[in-house]
N, C-alpha and C positions, 0 to 999 in steps of 0.2 A: 422415279423409283420409290416405292413405298417401303419404309423401314418399319419392322415391327417394334412393338413397345419395349421388349426386353433389350434389343440391340440398341435402341435409343437410350435407355437408362444406362447401359454398359458404356456407351460412348461418352455420355456426359460425366459418369463417374470417373472414367479414365482421364478426361480433360480436367476435371476438378482436382484429381490427384497430381497431375502435372503442374497445374497452376499453384497448388498449395506447396509442393516441393520447391518450386522456384521462389516462393516467398519466405521460406524457412532458411535462416542462416545460422550456422553453428558458430558460436563465438567461444574460443577456448577460455577456460577460467584461469585466471592468474592469481597468485598468492596475494597481490596487492589490490585485487578487485574488491571494492566495498560490498559487504553483505547487507542487503536490505532487511529491515525488521518491521514487526507489526505489534501494536499495542491494542488490546481489546478494551472497550469500555463496557463493563458488565457489573451488575450488582452495585452500582454507584462507586465503582473503583476502576482505576487504570490497572490492567493486568498484562504484563508485569508493571510494577511501580517503578522499578529501576531498570534502565536499558543501557547497554554499552554497545556502541557501534564505531565504525571507522569513519574517518573523514571522507566525504563524498557519498555516504550511504543515504538512502531514503528511508524515512520512518513513516509508516502508515498507521493511523488510528482508525479503528472501526467501532461505531456505536452499536452495541448489541443490547442496549437497554430499551425499554419502552418509553423512556423519557428523553427529552433533548439534552444534549451536553455540548460543551465547547472544549477546545484544546487551546490554551492561551499561555504564551511565554510570560514569565514574570518581568522580562526586560522589554517586552513588546516586539521581539524578533519575529514571532509568528502568532496568528490568531485565526481560528477556524470559522467563527460564527456558529450559530446553533446547528447542531447536527441531529437529524432525526434517526430513528431506528434503521440500521444498515448503511447509513451515510458514512463516508470516509473523508479523512483529511490527510494530506500528504505534504511532507516538508523534507527537503534535501539539506543536509548538514555539511557545509563546505569548510567549516573551521573547527579546530579542536576546542574543547572546553566542556564545562559542565553547565547544563541547561535545565532550569526548573520550569515546570508547567503545572497548570491547574485547570479545573472547569470553572469558568466565571459564573456559571449558574449555581454550582454546588462547590464552593471554595474549599470544602474539606477534602475534595478529590485532588490529590497532588501526585506528581511524579517527577523523576529525574532522568536526564539523558547524559551520559558521559560519551563524548566524541574524542576518539584517540587518533 
């Protein structure tokens, strides 16, 4: 039996919707769920310079400059390596404390993370 093109497209769209809905899981938000944060690297600065997050949160740095940058902890806890434009570096903070970081290529670029 020959199926016309429109019916074929509709069939695959319906199958795709069913597959997508089965892959989506709604997880309720709880008050103690860590909120993830982002720091942009732009104009040779970390923006924001100071970040406050909860224990268990993930911090993502995104390089929006045309020059490479790094994200390096002053204690050696994390180190990104050189990140080109639009590259990212992600780190999960599992312990409370104050963490200082800098760009090892441009050490005047500094920032602080407070994990509560």
